[in-house]
C-alpha positions in Angstrom: 15.8 -10.5 9.7 17.3 -7.6 7.9 16.7 -4.0 8.9 14.9 -3.3 5.6 12.5 -6.1 6.1 11.8 -5.6 9.9 8.2 -5.5 11.0 7.1 -2.0 12.0 5.0 -1.3 15.1 3.3 2.0 15.8 2.4 2.7 19.4 0.1 5.7 19.6 -0.6 7.1 23.1 -3.3 9.7 23.5 -5.9 11.3 25.7 -9.3 12.0 24.2 -10.8 15.5 24.7 -13.9 15.5 26.9 -15.8 17.4 24.1 -14.7 15.1 21.3 -17.5 13.9 19.0 -17.4 10.2 19.5 -19.5 9.4 16.4 -17.2 11.5 14.1 -14.1 9.8 15.7 -15.7 6.4 15.2 -16.4 7.2 11.5 -12.9 8.5 10.9 -11.3 5.5 12.7 -13.4 3.0 10.7 -12.3 4.8 7.4 -8.6 4.7 8.4 -8.9 1.1 9.4 -10.5 0.3 6.0 -7.9 2.4 4.1 -5.0 0.5 5.9 -6.5 -2.8 4.8 -7.4 -1.8 1.2 -3.9 -0.7 0.2 -1.7 -3.8 -0.2 1.4 -1.6 -0.2 0.8 -0.6 3.4 1.3 -4.1 4.7 -1.1 -3.5 7.6 -1.4 -6.5 9.7 -3.3 -5.8 13.0 -4.3 -3.3 15.6 -5.3 -3.2 19.3 -6.7 -0.6 21.6 -6.1 -0.3 25.3 -7.1 2.1 28.1 -4.6 3.0 30.8 -5.4 3.6 34.4 -5.0 7.4 34.0 -7.6 7.5 31.3 -5.2 7.8 28.4 -5.4 5.3 25.6 -2.9 3.3 23.6 -3.4 2.0 20.1 -0.9 -0.5 18.7 -0.7 -1.1 14.9 1.5 -3.7 13.1 2.8 -3.2 9.6 4.9 -5.6 7.6 7.7 -3.0 7.3 8.6 0.6 7.8 8.1 1.5 4.2 4.4 0.4 4.4 3.9 2.4 7.6 5.4 5.4 5.9 3.2 5.0 2.8 0.2 4.9 5.1 1.4 8.0 7.1 1.8 10.0 3.9 -1.4 8.9 2.2 -3.5 12.1 1.4 -6.6 10.9 3.2 -4.6 10.1 6.3 -2.8 13.4 6.2 -6.1 15.2 6.1 -7.2 13.3 9.3 -3.9 14.1 11.0 -4.6 17.8 10.6 -7.8 17.4 12.6 -6.1 15.8 15.7 -6.8 18.6 18.0 -10.6 18.2 17.5 -10.4 14.8 19.3 -7.2 14.6 21.5 -5.8 16.7 24.3 -2.4 15.2 23.4 -0.9 12.4 21.3 2.5 10.7 21.0 3.4 8.2 18.3 6.4 5.9 18.8 7.5 4.0 15.6 9.4 0.9 16.4 10.9 -2.0 14.5 10.9 -5.6 15.7 14.4 -6.9 16.4 13.3 -10.3 17.7 10.0 -12.1 17.9 9.5 -15.1 20.2 6.4 -17.1 19.4 4.8 -19.7 21.7 1.8 -21.7 20.4 -0.2 -21.1 17.3 -0.2 -17.3 17.0 -2.6 -16.2 14.2 -0.4 -13.5 12.8 
């Protein structure tokens, strides 16, 4: 797999604010999910959400390549949402990774 074609994975770690509006966050999250799926140039593949023992959360998103992830990151609608981060989160950290090897066992759907 060449570096240019490597799958991109975004690992977003964050802690929700106690006073965050859950309905507004749900609405925004659903819109961003739809946006990621609507634009074929993003190459969005899948996403998962987990809660850690300390109450922080982790979201993992797969994109077909770094270029697609970058197009999503710079989309005007997504940029507008990014500017609102402090309404919902105490803190956030995004790690952008590329897949250097993938070992598959059994019939994985992706």
